[in-house]
Biopython code that builds the backbone (N, CA, C, O; Angstrom):
import numpy as np
from Bio.PDB.StructureBuilder import StructureBuilder

atoms = [
    (1, "MET", "N", (-19.697, 20.651, -30.402)),
    (1, "MET", "CA", (-19.032, 19.312, -30.350)),
    (1, "MET", "C", (-18.391, 18.913, -28.941)),
    (1, "MET", "O", (-17.658, 19.747, -28.410)),
    (2, "VAL", "N", (-18.579, 17.907, -28.414)),
    (2, "VAL", "CA", (-18.000, 17.435, -27.025)),
    (2, "VAL", "C", (-16.709, 16.823, -27.363)),
    (2, "VAL", "O", (-16.606, 15.944, -28.218)),
    (3, "GLN", "N", (-15.594, 17.358, -26.595)),
    (3, "GLN", "CA", (-14.200, 16.658, -26.635)),
    (3, "GLN", "C", (-14.241, 15.655, -25.622)),
    (3, "GLN", "O", (-14.677, 15.784, -24.478)),
    (4, "GLU", "N", (-13.710, 14.577, -26.189)),
    (4, "GLU", "CA", (-13.625, 13.586, -25.178)),
    (4, "GLU", "C", (-12.216, 13.529, -24.437)),
    (4, "GLU", "O", (-11.168, 13.698, -25.061)),
    (5, "SER", "N", (-12.252, 13.312, -23.239)),
    (5, "SER", "CA", (-10.894, 13.122, -22.537)),
    (5, "SER", "C", (-10.483, 11.750, -22.414)),
    (5, "SER", "O", (-11.321, 10.850, -22.465)),
    (6, "THR", "N", (-9.216, 11.513, -22.250)),
    (6, "THR", "CA", (-8.555, 10.240, -22.117)),
    (6, "THR", "C", (-7.700, 10.160, -20.993)),
    (6, "THR", "O", (-6.857, 11.024, -20.756)),
    (7, "PHE", "N", (-7.895, 9.085, -20.239)),
    (7, "PHE", "CA", (-7.097, 8.811, -18.833)),
    (7, "PHE", "C", (-6.611, 7.490, -18.956)),
    (7, "PHE", "O", (-7.120, 6.654, -19.703)),
    (8, "LYS", "N", (-5.512, 7.269, -18.142)),
    (8, "LYS", "CA", (-4.763, 6.002, -17.893)),
    (8, "LYS", "C", (-4.855, 5.671, -16.367)),
    (8, "LYS", "O", (-4.493, 6.499, -15.531)),
    (9, "ILE", "N", (-5.337, 4.465, -16.027)),
    (9, "ILE", "CA", (-5.355, 4.340, -14.543)),
    (9, "ILE", "C", (-4.698, 2.934, -14.492)),
    (9, "ILE", "O", (-4.960, 2.036, -15.291)),
    (10, "ASN", "N", (-3.748, 2.833, -13.386)),
    (10, "ASN", "CA", (-3.141, 1.503, -12.957)),
    (10, "ASN", "C", (-3.668, 1.148, -12.139)),
    (10, "ASN", "O", (-3.544, 1.745, -11.069)),
    (11, "LEU", "N", (-4.564, -0.064, -12.242)),
    (11, "LEU", "CA", (-5.201, -0.672, -11.136)),
    (11, "LEU", "C", (-4.586, -1.126, -9.978)),
    (11, "LEU", "O", (-5.211, -1.283, -8.929)),
    (12, "THR", "N", (-3.065, -1.406, -10.138)),
    (12, "THR", "CA", (-2.261, -1.844, -8.916)),
    (12, "THR", "C", (-2.101, -0.606, -8.015)),
    (12, "THR", "O", (-1.722, -0.752, -6.853)),
    (13, "GLU", "N", (-2.367, 0.544, -8.496)),
    (13, "GLU", "CA", (-2.156, 1.834, -7.563)),
    (13, "GLU", "C", (-3.518, 2.172, -6.978)),
    (13, "GLU", "O", (-3.607, 3.264, -6.417)),
    (14, "ILE", "N", (-4.532, 1.433, -7.025)),
    (14, "ILE", "CA", (-5.806, 1.887, -6.478)),
    (14, "ILE", "C", (-6.220, 0.849, -5.282)),
    (14, "ILE", "O", (-5.721, -0.275, -5.229)),
    (15, "GLU", "N", (-7.107, 1.286, -4.397)),
    (15, "GLU", "CA", (-7.604, 0.309, -3.380)),
    (15, "GLU", "C", (-8.902, -0.209, -3.516)),
    (15, "GLU", "O", (-9.739, 0.425, -4.160)),
    (16, "GLY", "N", (-9.153, -1.209, -3.024)),
    (16, "GLY", "CA", (-10.376, -1.887, -3.253)),
    (16, "GLY", "C", (-10.282, -3.130, -4.147)),
    (16, "GLY", "O", (-9.272, -3.828, -4.242)),
    (17, "GLU", "N", (-11.459, -3.336, -4.801)),
    (17, "GLU", "CA", (-11.541, -4.752, -5.684)),
    (17, "GLU", "C", (-11.860, -4.242, -7.216)),
    (17, "GLU", "O", (-12.603, -4.905, -7.940)),
    (18, "GLY", "N", (-11.339, -3.206, -7.591)),
    (18, "GLY", "CA", (-11.201, -2.917, -8.994)),
    (18, "GLY", "C", (-12.221, -1.872, -9.431)),
    (18, "GLY", "O", (-12.269, -1.486, -10.599)),
    (19, "GLU", "N", (-13.108, -1.380, -8.396)),
    (19, "GLU", "CA", (-13.882, -0.223, -8.693)),
    (19, "GLU", "C", (-13.199, 1.045, -8.744)),
    (19, "GLU", "O", (-12.467, 1.325, -7.796)),
    (20, "ILE", "N", (-13.319, 1.835, -9.675)),
    (20, "ILE", "CA", (-12.871, 3.068, -9.783)),
    (20, "ILE", "C", (-13.932, 4.237, -10.103)),
    (20, "ILE", "O", (-15.089, 3.978, -10.432)),
    (21, "SER", "N", (-13.479, 5.428, -9.988)),
    (21, "SER", "CA", (-14.506, 6.606, -10.382)),
    (21, "SER", "C", (-13.923, 7.137, -11.708)),
    (21, "SER", "O", (-12.713, 7.269, -11.896)),
    (22, "CYS", "N", (-14.728, 7.385, -12.470)),
    (22, "CYS", "CA", (-14.274, 8.234, -13.757)),
    (22, "CYS", "C", (-13.415, 9.490, -13.229)),
    (22, "CYS", "O", (-13.777, 10.309, -12.385)),
    (23, "PRO", "N", (-12.268, 9.450, -13.880)),
    (23, "PRO", "CA", (-11.506, 10.662, -13.392)),
    (23, "PRO", "C", (-12.138, 12.186, -13.914)),
    (23, "PRO", "O", (-11.730, 13.241, -13.429)),
    (24, "SER", "N", (-12.966, 12.137, -14.746)),
    (24, "SER", "CA", (-13.523, 13.409, -15.343)),
    (24, "SER", "C", (-14.852, 13.648, -14.702)),
    (24, "SER", "O", (-15.063, 14.807, -14.344)),
    (25, "CYS", "N", (-15.823, 12.722, -14.485)),
    (25, "CYS", "CA", (-17.099, 13.092, -13.857)),
    (25, "CYS", "C", (-17.470, 12.323, -12.628)),
    (25, "CYS", "O", (-18.540, 12.584, -12.078)),
    (26, "GLY", "N", (-16.733, 11.460, -12.181)),
    (26, "GLY", "CA", (-16.854, 10.665, -10.910)),
    (26, "GLY", "C", (-17.895, 9.474, -11.028)),
    (26, "GLY", "O", (-18.261, 8.922, -9.991)),
    (27, "THR", "N", (-18.282, 9.146, -12.000)),
    (27, "THR", "CA", (-19.204, 7.897, -12.318)),
    (27, "THR", "C", (-18.390, 6.725, -11.822)),
    (27, "THR", "O", (-17.217, 6.528, -12.140)),
    (28, "VAL", "N", (-19.148, 5.919, -10.972)),
    (28, "VAL", "CA", (-18.430, 4.741, -10.489)),
    (28, "VAL", "C", (-18.246, 3.609, -11.685)),
    (28, "VAL", "O", (-19.159, 3.325, -12.460)),
    (29, "ILE", "N", (-17.292, 3.172, -11.710)),
    (29, "ILE", "CA", (-17.087, 1.973, -12.933)),
    (29, "ILE", "C", (-16.490, 0.922, -12.143)),
    (29, "ILE", "O", (-15.378, 0.932, -11.616)),
    (30, "SER", "N", (-17.522, -0.149, -12.125)),
    (30, "SER", "CA", (-17.167, -1.320, -11.420)),
    (30, "SER", "C", (-17.111, -2.515, -12.204)),
    (30, "SER", "O", (-17.907, -2.704, -13.123)),
    (31, "PRO", "N", (-16.043, -3.488, -11.836)),
    (31, "PRO", "CA", (-16.173, -4.694, -12.723)),
    (31, "PRO", "C", (-17.435, -5.661, -12.333)),
    (31, "PRO", "O", (-17.704, -6.624, -13.051)),
    (32, "GLU", "N", (-18.088, -5.399, -11.326)),
    (32, "GLU", "CA", (-19.333, -6.032, -10.962)),
    (32, "GLU", "C", (-20.491, -5.646, -11.799)),
    (32, "GLU", "O", (-21.373, -6.485, -11.977)),
    (33, "ASP", "N", (-20.587, -4.493, -12.322)),
    (33, "ASP", "CA", (-21.450, -3.795, -13.038)),
    (33, "ASP", "C", (-21.527, -4.274, -14.520)),
    (33, "ASP", "O", (-20.892, -3.656, -15.374)),
    (34, "ASP", "N", (-22.283, -5.353, -14.848)),
    (34, "ASP", "CA", (-22.464, -5.832, -16.124)),
    (34, "ASP", "C", (-23.541, -5.179, -16.985)),
    (34, "ASP", "O", (-23.712, -5.494, -18.163)),
    (35, "SER", "N", (-24.231, -4.294, -16.373)),
    (35, "SER", "CA", (-25.511, -3.555, -17.082)),
    (35, "SER", "C", (-24.982, -2.713, -18.249)),
    (35, "SER", "O", (-25.699, -2.508, -19.228)),
    (36, "GLU", "N", (-23.828, -2.259, -18.165)),
    (36, "GLU", "CA", (-23.284, -1.361, -19.177)),
    (36, "GLU", "C", (-23.828, -0.038, -19.194)),
    (36, "GLU", "O", (-23.690, 0.716, -20.157)),
    (37, "LYS", "N", (-24.532, 0.301, -17.998)),
    (37, "LYS", "CA", (-25.218, 1.666, -18.019)),
    (37, "LYS", "C", (-24.264, 2.727, -17.665)),
    (37, "LYS", "O", (-24.480, 3.847, -18.128)),
    (38, "ALA", "N", (-23.221, 2.535, -16.897)),
    (38, "ALA", "CA", (-22.285, 3.487, -16.502)),
    (38, "ALA", "C", (-20.969, 3.494, -17.591)),
    (38, "ALA", "O", (-20.456, 4.605, -17.729)),
    (39, "TYR", "N", (-20.497, 2.623, -18.206)),
    (39, "TYR", "CA", (-19.710, 2.375, -18.978)),
    (39, "TYR", "C", (-19.621, 1.279, -19.941)),
    (39, "TYR", "O", (-20.282, 0.273, -19.682)),
    (40, "GLU", "N", (-18.890, 1.301, -21.051)),
    (40, "GLU", "CA", (-18.823, 0.246, -21.959)),
    (40, "GLU", "C", (-17.282, -0.035, -22.236)),
    (40, "GLU", "O", (-16.385, 0.805, -22.313)),
    (41, "ILE", "N", (-17.186, -1.431, -22.368)),
    (41, "ILE", "CA", (-15.809, -1.942, -22.650)),
    (41, "ILE", "C", (-15.691, -1.841, -24.276)),
    (41, "ILE", "O", (-16.399, -2.492, -25.045)),
    (42, "THR", "N", (-14.722, -0.957, -24.653)),
    (42, "THR", "CA", (-14.507, -0.898, -26.066)),
    (42, "THR", "C", (-13.460, -1.876, -26.660)),
    (42, "THR", "O", (-13.561, -2.255, -27.827)),
    (43, "GLU", "N", (-12.473, -2.273, -25.865)),
    (43, "GLU", "CA", (-11.319, -3.066, -26.405)),
    (43, "GLU", "C", (-10.732, -3.775, -25.134)),
    (43, "GLU", "O", (-10.624, -3.261, -24.021)),
    (44, "ILE", "N", (-10.408, -4.918, -25.463)),
    (44, "ILE", "CA", (-9.520, -5.805, -24.609)),
    (44, "ILE", "C", (-8.226, -6.023, -25.357)),
    (44, "ILE", "O", (-8.239, -6.457, -26.508)),
    (45, "ILE", "N", (-7.168, -5.744, -24.753)),
    (45, "ILE", "CA", (-5.903, -5.831, -25.328)),
    (45, "ILE", "C", (-5.094, -7.065, -24.489)),
    (45, "ILE", "O", (-4.997, -7.043, -23.263)),
    (46, "SER", "N", (-4.608, -7.995, -25.218)),
    (46, "SER", "CA", (-4.013, -9.157, -24.665)),
    (46, "SER", "C", (-2.509, -9.178, -24.991)),
    (46, "SER", "O", (-2.095, -8.611, -26.002)),
    (47, "ARG", "N", (-1.664, -9.843, -24.123)),
    (47, "ARG", "CA", (-0.251, -10.055, -24.620)),
    (47, "ARG", "C", (-0.235, -11.258, -25.320)),
    (47, "ARG", "O", (-1.263, -11.916, -25.486)),
    (48, "GLU", "N", (1.047, -11.654, -25.817)),
    (48, "GLU", "CA", (1.260, -12.717, -26.738)),
    (48, "GLU", "C", (0.821, -13.970, -26.015)),
    (48, "GLU", "O", (0.272, -14.838, -26.693)),
    (49, "ASP", "N", (1.010, -14.185, -24.612)),
    (49, "ASP", "CA", (0.613, -15.320, -24.061)),
    (49, "ASP", "C", (-0.875, -15.350, -23.573)),
    (49, "ASP", "O", (-1.219, -16.170, -22.723)),
    (50, "GLY", "N", (-1.533, -14.681, -23.976)),
    (50, "GLY", "CA", (-2.891, -14.572, -23.914)),
    (50, "GLY", "C", (-3.528, -13.779, -22.710)),
    (50, "GLY", "O", (-4.731, -13.529, -22.638)),
    (51, "SER", "N", (-2.649, -13.435, -21.832)),
    (51, "SER", "CA", (-3.087, -12.689, -20.478)),
    (51, "SER", "C", (-3.442, -11.193, -20.934)),
    (51, "SER", "O", (-3.024, -10.658, -21.961)),
    (52, "MET", "N", (-4.247, -10.650, -20.030)),
    (52, "MET", "CA", (-4.776, -9.387, -20.476)),
    (52, "MET", "C", (-3.796, -8.292, -19.965)),
    (52, "MET", "O", (-3.334, -8.311, -18.824)),
    (53, "GLU", "N", (-3.493, -7.275, -20.952)),
    (53, "GLU", "CA", (-2.704, -6.262, -20.645)),
    (53, "GLU", "C", (-3.477, -4.820, -20.421)),
    (53, "GLU", "O", (-3.024, -3.962, -19.664)),
    (54, "LYS", "N", (-4.513, -4.683, -21.056)),
    (54, "LYS", "CA", (-5.103, -3.384, -20.875)),
    (54, "LYS", "C", (-6.622, -3.642, -21.463)),
    (54, "LYS", "O", (-6.856, -4.330, -22.457)),
    (55, "ILE", "N", (-7.614, -2.962, -20.660)),
    (55, "ILE", "CA", (-8.872, -2.714, -21.169)),
    (55, "ILE", "C", (-9.112, -1.306, -21.339)),
    (55, "ILE", "O", (-8.658, -0.421, -20.614)),
    (56, "ILE", "N", (-9.891, -1.146, -22.396)),
    (56, "ILE", "CA", (-10.278, 0.362, -22.727)),
    (56, "ILE", "C", (-11.819, 0.381, -22.396)),
    (56, "ILE", "O", (-12.533, -0.513, -22.849)),
    (57, "VAL", "N", (-12.293, 1.292, -21.687)),
    (57, "VAL", "CA", (-13.694, 1.587, -21.491)),
    (57, "VAL", "C", (-14.021, 3.030, -21.719)),
    (57, "VAL", "O", (-13.185, 3.926, -21.598)),
    (58, "ASN", "N", (-15.176, 3.204, -22.029)),
    (58, "ASN", "CA", (-15.896, 4.623, -22.295)),
    (58, "ASN", "C", (-16.801, 4.825, -21.261)),
    (58, "ASN", "O", (-17.591, 3.940, -20.930)),
    (59, "CYS", "N", (-16.751, 6.076, -20.639)),
    (59, "CYS", "CA", (-17.763, 6.418, -19.622)),
    (59, "CYS", "C", (-18.920, 6.852, -20.399)),
    (59, "CYS", "O", (-18.784, 7.611, -21.358)),
    (60, "LYS", "N", (-20.091, 6.386, -20.009)),
    (60, "LYS", "CA", (-21.329, 6.910, -20.807)),
    (60, "LYS", "C", (-21.842, 8.128, -20.437)),
    (60, "LYS", "O", (-22.633, 8.699, -21.188)),
    (61, "LYS", "N", (-21.463, 8.678, -19.242)),
    (61, "LYS", "CA", (-22.045, 9.921, -18.699)),
    (61, "LYS", "C", (-21.220, 10.912, -19.382)),
    (61, "LYS", "O", (-21.826, 11.769, -20.026)),
    (62, "CYS", "N", (-19.829, 10.950, -19.354)),
    (62, "CYS", "CA", (-19.128, 12.057, -20.000)),
    (62, "CYS", "C", (-18.308, 11.671, -21.187)),
    (62, "CYS", "O", (-17.470, 12.420, -21.688)),
    (63, "LYS", "N", (-18.563, 10.570, -21.580)),
    (63, "LYS", "CA", (-17.850, 10.126, -22.892)),
    (63, "LYS", "C", (-16.233, 10.031, -22.761)),
    (63, "LYS", "O", (-15.529, 9.995, -23.770)),
    (64, "SER", "N", (-15.752, 9.998, -21.588)),
    (64, "SER", "CA", (-14.400, 9.863, -21.330)),
    (64, "SER", "C", (-13.820, 8.565, -21.763)),
    (64, "SER", "O", (-14.517, 7.573, -21.553)),
    (65, "ILE", "N", (-12.547, 8.385, -22.388)),
    (65, "ILE", "CA", (-11.911, 7.106, -22.611)),
    (65, "ILE", "C", (-11.131, 6.806, -21.528)),
    (65, "ILE", "O", (-10.441, 7.700, -21.037)),
    (66, "ILE", "N", (-11.121, 5.647, -21.049)),
    (66, "ILE", "CA", (-10.245, 5.332, -19.776)),
    (66, "ILE", "C", (-9.458, 4.147, -20.131)),
    (66, "ILE", "O", (-10.119, 3.173, -20.491)),
    (67, "HIS", "N", (-8.102, 4.021, -20.101)),
    (67, "HIS", "CA", (-7.260, 2.868, -20.252)),
    (67, "HIS", "C", (-7.009, 2.302, -19.004)),
    (67, "HIS", "O", (-6.423, 2.961, -18.145)),
    (68, "LEU", "N", (-7.378, 1.172, -18.801)),
    (68, "LEU", "CA", (-7.091, 0.509, -17.444)),
    (68, "LEU", "C", (-6.134, -0.513, -17.647)),
    (68, "LEU", "O", (-6.338, -1.402, -18.473)),
    (69, "LYS", "N", (-4.898, -0.448, -16.823)),
    (69, "LYS", "CA", (-3.855, -1.442, -17.100)),
    (69, "LYS", "C", (-3.467, -1.967, -15.444)),
    (69, "LYS", "O", (-4.047, -1.504, -14.461)),
    (70, "GLY", "N", (-2.492, -2.906, -15.380)),
    (70, "GLY", "CA", (-2.218, -3.124, -14.068)),
    (70, "GLY", "C", (-2.842, -4.624, -13.580)),
    (70, "GLY", "O", (-3.192, -4.903, -12.433)),
    (71, "PHE", "N", (-2.884, -5.457, -14.689)),
    (71, "PHE", "CA", (-3.586, -6.769, -14.576)),
    (71, "PHE", "C", (-2.590, -7.910, -14.237)),
    (71, "PHE", "O", (-2.975, -9.078, -14.289)),
    (72, "GLU", "N", (-1.282, -7.586, -13.883)),
    (72, "GLU", "CA", (-0.280, -8.450, -13.502)),
    (72, "GLU", "C", (-0.626, -9.256, -12.370)),
    (72, "GLU", "O", (-0.336, -10.452, -12.372)),
    (73, "LEU", "N", (-1.357, -8.599, -11.174)),
    (73, "LEU", "CA", (-1.512, -9.282, -9.939)),
    (73, "LEU", "C", (-2.742, -10.290, -10.314)),
    (73, "LEU", "O", (-2.952, -11.285, -9.619)),
    (74, "LEU", "N", (-3.422, -10.022, -11.280)),
    (74, "LEU", "CA", (-4.641, -11.024, -11.687)),
    (74, "LEU", "C", (-3.918, -12.143, -12.244)),
    (74, "LEU", "O", (-4.262, -13.286, -11.943)),
    (75, "ASP", "N", (-2.949, -11.930, -13.026)),
    (75, "ASP", "CA", (-2.125, -13.179, -13.540)),
    (75, "ASP", "C", (-1.473, -14.040, -12.482)),
    (75, "ASP", "O", (-1.462, -15.268, -12.570)),
    (76, "GLU", "N", (-0.891, -13.322, -11.407)),
    (76, "GLU", "CA", (-0.375, -14.029, -10.365)),
    (76, "GLU", "C", (-1.354, -14.762, -9.586)),
    (76, "GLU", "O", (-1.003, -15.878, -9.203)),
    (77, "VAL", "N", (-2.551, -14.341, -9.266)),
    (77, "VAL", "CA", (-3.652, -15.080, -8.728)),
    (77, "VAL", "C", (-3.948, -16.318, -9.465)),
    (77, "VAL", "O", (-3.990, -17.415, -8.909)),
    (78, "THR", "N", (-4.163, -16.125, -10.783)),
    (78, "THR", "CA", (-4.612, -17.214, -11.625)),
    (78, "THR", "C", (-3.633, -18.244, -11.456)),
    (78, "THR", "O", (-3.957, -19.383, -11.120)),
    (79, "GLU", "N", (-2.125, -17.802, -11.733)),
    (79, "GLU", "CA", (-1.283, -18.953, -11.697)),
    (79, "GLU", "C", (-1.177, -19.634, -10.471)),
    (79, "GLU", "O", (-0.762, -20.793, -10.468)),
    (80, "PHE", "N", (-1.562, -18.955, -9.223)),
    (80, "PHE", "CA", (-1.449, -19.530, -7.939)),
    (80, "PHE", "C", (-2.603, -20.538, -7.759)),
    (80, "PHE", "O", (-2.444, -21.642, -7.238)),
    (81, "GLU", "N", (-3.746, -20.084, -8.219)),
    (81, "GLU", "CA", (-4.966, -21.064, -8.275)),
    (81, "GLU", "C", (-4.655, -22.236, -9.086)),
    (81, "GLU", "O", (-4.918, -23.322, -8.567)),
    (82, "ASP", "N", (-4.162, -22.233, -10.224)),
    (82, "ASP", "CA", (-3.795, -23.227, -11.116)),
    (82, "ASP", "C", (-2.892, -24.246, -10.401)),
    (82, "ASP", "O", (-3.013, -25.466, -10.511)),
    (83, "SER", "N", (-2.063, -23.671, -9.730)),
    (83, "SER", "CA", (-0.900, -24.513, -9.210)),
    (83, "SER", "C", (-1.528, -25.333, -8.050)),
    (83, "SER", "O", (-1.108, -26.470, -7.834)),
    (84, "LYS", "N", (-2.581, -24.760, -7.250)),
    (84, "LYS", "CA", (-3.330, -25.337, -6.089)),
    (84, "LYS", "C", (-4.212, -26.669, -6.640)),
    (84, "LYS", "O", (-4.352, -27.758, -6.084)),
    (85, "LYS", "N", (-4.692, -26.255, -7.772)),
    (85, "LYS", "CA", (-5.468, -27.389, -8.495)),
    (85, "LYS", "C", (-4.628, -28.588, -8.649)),
    (85, "LYS", "O", (-5.016, -29.705, -8.310)),
    (86, "GLU", "N", (-3.382, -28.328, -9.203)),
    (86, "GLU", "CA", (-2.546, -29.482, -9.579)),
    (86, "GLU", "C", (-2.149, -30.190, -8.229)),
    (86, "GLU", "O", (-1.880, -31.389, -8.296)),
    (87, "VAL", "N", (-2.089, -29.563, -7.030)),
    (87, "VAL", "CA", (-1.801, -30.361, -5.950)),
    (87, "VAL", "C", (-2.971, -31.181, -5.293)),
    (87, "VAL", "O", (-2.826, -32.240, -4.682)),
    (88, "ASP", "N", (-4.090, -30.553, -5.506)),
    (88, "ASP", "CA", (-5.199, -31.242, -4.917)),
    (88, "ASP", "C", (-5.574, -32.511, -5.612)),
    (88, "ASP", "O", (-6.513, -33.189, -5.195)),
]
sb = StructureBuilder()
sb.init_structure("model")
sb.init_model(0)
sb.init_chain("A")
sb.init_seg("    ")
for serial, (resi, resn, name, xyz) in enumerate(atoms, 1):
    if name == "N":
        sb.init_residue(resn, " ", resi, " ")
    sb.init_atom(name, np.array(xyz, "f"), 0.0, 1.0, " ", f" {name:<3s}", serial, name[0])
structure = sb.get_structure()
């Protein structure tokens, strides 16, 4: 029986545009990859206001479970873009 590992990654603490490596096997997990060959999104957890709090993904290579958090900056960008649309 293969034991699954669980990891937590705060996206505000990484460089780049959201691409990470699986902490267990190094498989690249990218938000641009929608093929689901490297990973699978198993759950999206939202706050009461509907904004994203956490995404849970499974690495398909090693079966690790990865909790991704740190979407606050994404919320700020969305709010900024919405405020620009109101001005235009």
